[in-house]
N, C-alpha and C positions, 0 to 999 in steps of 0.2 A: 478159393478161401479168401481172397481179397475182396472180389464181389460180395461174400456173404457178411463179411465185416462192415464193408461200406452200407449194406442193406439194412444190418442191425443198426449200426450207428444212426442212420437215416429215421429209423423207427424210434429210437430212443430220443432224438431231438425233435421230432414229432408230438412225441408224448409230453415233453417238458414245455413245450409251446403250447399244448392243448391247456395241460393242467395250468399253466401261468395265465392263459386266457381265461380259463372257467373262475380261477379265485379272482381276477381283476373284473369280472362281471360286473357291470354297472349295477347300483341299488335303486328302487324306486321308493315312492313316499311309504309303501306298505313295510318293505324291508327295515328301513330306517324306524319306523315306528316300533317294529317287533324288538329291534335291539334295544331302544328306548326303554321299553316295558322291563327288561331285564336290567337296565342300567338305574332306573329311578329309584332314590332313596325315598322319595315321597310316598311312592306305592308300597314300598318295602314298610315303612312306618305305618301305613294305612292297615296293611295286612295284619300287623302286629297289633293294632288296635281291635280289629276284627277277632282275632284270638282271646284277647282280654276280654271282649263283650261276650264271647260264648264262654269263658268261664265263669263269668259273673252269673250267667244262665244257669250254668250246672250247680254254682252255690245257693241260688235261688231254689232249685227243685231239691237239693240237699236239705233245706231248712223244713220241705214238707215230709220227707222220707224219715223213716224211724233213725234215732241215734242209739247205738248199741255200743258199751264199753266193758271191758272187762279189769277187773281190781284185784289186788292182792295185799292185803296188810299183815304185819308182823306185830303183836303185842308182847311186850316183856314188863314184868313188873316185880320189883325186889319184896321179899317177904313171903309168905305162905301163901300158895293158891289154893282153890277148891275146885272139885270136880263136879260135873252136872249133878251128882247125887248129894252133893253139901259134904263129902269126906275131905280132909285135907289131902293135899298134894304137895309133892316137892316139884311138880313141873311149874315154871313160872312163867312160860311163854304160851301165847295163842296168837293162832294165824286166821286168817279168812279169806277164802276166795270165792269170788261171784262174778255175775253177768247182770249188767243192768239194761233194761231197753226202755226207751222213752219215745213214746209215738206222739206227736202233736195232733190233735183232734180239732181244734179249732184256734184259730188266730184273729178272728174278725175278719176274716177273708183277706188280710194283708199278704198272706203267703202265696196265695195265686196270684195276686196283683202283681206282686213282686216278680213272679215268673213272667207274666204278660209284658212287665216293664222293661226286663233284661231283653226279651225276645224281640221287643221294638228298637231296643239299642243296637241288637246285633244287627236288624235289616237296614238301622240308619249308618252303620259303620261300612256295610256293603254298599249301599249307594254311595256314601262318600268315596269309597275307593274307584267307583264306578266314575263318579264325576271328576275325580283327580286323574284318571286316565284320559279322559276327554279333554281336560285341560293340557295335559302333556301332548295329545295328538295335536292340539292347536298350536303348541309352541314347536313342535317337532315339522308340521307344514310350513310354518312361517319360517324357520331356520331352513328347511331344505329348497323351497321355492327363491328364498332370499339370495341364498347361495347360488342358485341356478341363474336368477336375474343379473346378478353381480358378474358370473362366468360369461354368459351371453353379452353383456355390456363391454367385458374385456375383448370379446372375439370380433364386435363391431368397430371397437377402436383400432383393433390390428388390422382389420380390412380397411378401414378408413386411412389408417397410415401407408398401406400398401399402395391405395389410390394415389396420396398425396406424393410419394415417392415417384411413380409413375407420371404425375403429372410435372414434378420437377424435371424428370428426365427429358419428356417431350418439351418443355421450356426452354431446357439446356440446348437441346437440338436447334429449336427455331431461334435461339439467342446466336448460334454460331453461324447460322445463315442470315444473321440480321433481321429476322423477322419477329423477334421479340426484345423486351427491355429488360436490362438486369433488375429493375425495379419489382417486374413481375415474377421473376424468380424468387427474388428476395422475400416478397410477399407472400408466396406460398411457404416458403422455408420458415418463415416466422410463424405461420399457422401450425405448420408441423410441429414445431419445439413445443409450442403451447399444447398442442394434442397429446405429445410424449410425456408432459408434465400430468395431465389428466390422466394417462394411461397408469402412471405411477401411483397415483393416489387410487384408481381403481383396483390396482392389485394390493395395497394395504386393505382394503375392504373387503377383498377376496379372502386375504388370510383371516381376517376378523371372523366374517361368515363361516369359514371351515372350522375353525376352534368352537363357534358356537354349536354347530351340528355335531362336532366331535364330543363336545361335554354332555349334549344330550343324549347320543347313542352309544356313545363309548367307542365308536368306529374310528379307524385312522381318518385323518383330517385331509387326506388326498383321496379318500375314497372317491370311485366314479360314479356320477349319480346318472339316473336314467330319467329321461324328460320326455315320455312317449304319450303322455295323457293329453288328451284333446282339452280344449279350454271349453267348460261348461256353459251352452247357449241356452237350455231348456231346463229351467227350475220351476218350481211350485209357487202358487202365490204367496203372499206375505200372511194372509189368514191360514193358509195351510200349515206353515210354519208356525205360527203363533197358537195353533188349536193343539200342539204337541207339547205345550209349556209344561204341563202337569206329567209328563213323561221323562222330564229331566232329571237326572238322578240326584242332583242337589236339591231340587223341589220334594221329590220323594222322600230324602234324608229329614228333611225338614217337617215333612208330614209325620214321618216314624219318630220323631223326636216330641210331637205334639202328643202322639198316642202313648208313648213312654211316660212323659211327664203326667198325663191324665191317670196313668195307673199308679203313679208314685202320690197322687192325691189321697187314692184308696189305701194305699200302704200305710200313710200316715194316719188316717183317720181310723183305720184298724186299731190302734192303739186305745182307743174310747172303749172297745168292746172287750168282754171278756176273754179269757185264754183257756182251754182245756187240753189237758195232757193226760195220757195213758202210760202208767210207769211200772214196770215189773222188774224183779231181781230173781235171781235164781244163784243158789249159793252151794257150790260144790263142797266148802268146808266152813265152819263158822262154829264160836264155842258153845250158841245157844241152838245150833241145830235140830236136837233132839227134841227140845221143846217149841220152838217155833216153826220147825219145819224148814223145807229146803227152798221154798219160793213164797213171793208174796205181788200181789197186784193192787194198784191204787189208782184212782182217778183224782187229781188236782185240776182244782179251778182256782183261778187267779182273776180277782175283778179290780181293775184300777179305779182308785177313788180319788186321789189326788197326788198329782205329779209336779206340783210347782208350777204349772202353766206351761211346761215343756211340751206336753202333746201338742195344745193349741197353737203354740208357737211353730212347731213343725209342720201342723197342718197348712198354716197361713203362709209358711215359705212354700210348700209345696203347690199351693195354689198361685201363689206368684211365680214361681218358675213355669206352671202351666200356661199364665197368661203370656209371659216372657215369651215361650216357645212359639205361641200364636202368633204373637207380633213379629217374631223373625221369619216364621213361614210367610206372612203377608208380605214382608220386605223381599224375600227372596224371590216370591212369585214375580214381584212387580218389577224386580231389577232383571228377571229371566226374560219378560216380554220386553223390556226396554233393550237389553242385549240382543235379542233375536232381531228385533225391528233394526236397530243400528247397524247391525251385520249384513242385513238383507239389503238395505238402503245403499251402504257402501259396494255391495256387490253389483247391485244395478247399476250405479253410478260409474264404477271402474268398467263395468262391460260395456257400457255405451260408450265410454272414452275409446275402449280398444276398438270398437267398430269404426270410430270417427278417425282414429290413428291409422287405421288400417288405410282407410281411403287416403287419408293425407300422404301415408308412405307411398303408396302406387302412384298418387301424382308427382311428388318429390322425385321419386326415381325418374319417370319418364322427363321430368323437367331438366333434372341433371345430364340425361343422356343426350337431350335435345341443345342444351347449351355446350355442351364437348363438341357435338357436330357442327353447331354454328361456329364455333370459335376456330373451327379449322378452317371457315371462309371468312374469317374477320367480321362476323355478323354481330360478336358480341365480345366484350372486353373480359380478361383474365379475370377480374374481380367479379363478373358474373360468374363465370364458372366455379369460382371459389365460393362463393354463397351460395350456389345450387348445390354444390358437394356438401357445405356444412349443414345446410337446410335438410337434405336427403340422408345424410348420417346420423344428425340429432334426431330426425323423425324416427329412424330405424331404431334408436337407442330407447327411445321413449317408448315405442310399439312393444319392445321385447321387455320393458319393466312392468309396462301395465298388464302384459299378457300373464307375467308371474303373479302380479298381484291379484287379478281376477280369480287366478288359482288358488292363492291365499284365501282370499276373501270366501269362496266357496267352501273350501274346507273347514274354515274356522265356522262358517254357517251349519255346515253339517254336524260338526261336532257340537255345536250350541243347542241343537235339537237331539242328541245322543243317536245319530244316524252312525255311528263308527262303533259302537260297544261290541259289534262281533268280531272287530279286529282285536280287542283285548282277549277274546276268547281264544283265537287263532294265536297270539303271541304268547299265549300260556301253553300251548301245544308242545 
């Protein structure tokens, strides 16, 4: 019986450990972006703008469809009333019950232009939301790899402090047997104290980086991160990236705005043309129903003659808005090209620096180990060893920072040409 209880206890403990380990599984950049999609107020606001644009589109269609209204009136007059035959009646109340249908036949094509305008605005808002998502991805990537870079910097500092402590112990042992001077121990202890101060500074930077990522994603600030992605070494040419500038959501949104304002000009010009309506009434009950029948139909034509210059002003305003949207499209296209070019050059420069630092790190590591070995044979001084150690660790810190920076550059470049749009669809699942 005791063996069974022990066996069950072991199973329960194993399950708790497994569940806890699963819950603390490190998150990669894609996981963090999915969390940010659900968290972002900017995207939620942009979604509401899409809904509003869709409702404007429905209203534009509603202006084309027939307008049907039911009406009821009751009329009461003091004094003697009359019947339909002309005889006097003591009844003083009259009621009318009817249905009126108004079908617009022609509005100077402004109704259909308004539909096209609102449809273009919907597309523009949808693209604006996509672009907001790409900017969010760029921000999350920056926060994600910045936190990883600082964490790695802290790890390098901790490793360096361990090497310093090991070096101090060796020097104290040599001091005890008279092979070293107290100044050698004090020199490295001083360097260790400075390094500890630097570590505290990096700790503060790490807490800030954690809060930035937590703000963007809504995740716990201490969530573990997964950095298994390799450094991208092979990317396309600058021309291949720039050729995709017109596929950026912000550029497409600007193009749709131009289309919308072009339709708006047609809407304004439609006010110059006549409007034609088909109007029909059906009366279920009215005082003169026997004489005038239960229904009637009419065609109403309205020709605008003079509106005090209001129509002309609206047309000129619409044309100005169209020209303004075209200027904005040109500006956005130029800024997009410059954005892609700058990000591409930053990526290439940082990648070249990474490759150079990797070589420098390998050399500095060998130099440090060689100095440690030479010191044992009194071929170099303690200061030489300390300088080699500092160079070795500083190079490693720079290497880890630039490695994360290259990843940031790459992800931001990919977001700049909207290569990460598929992640937004995954985040909505």
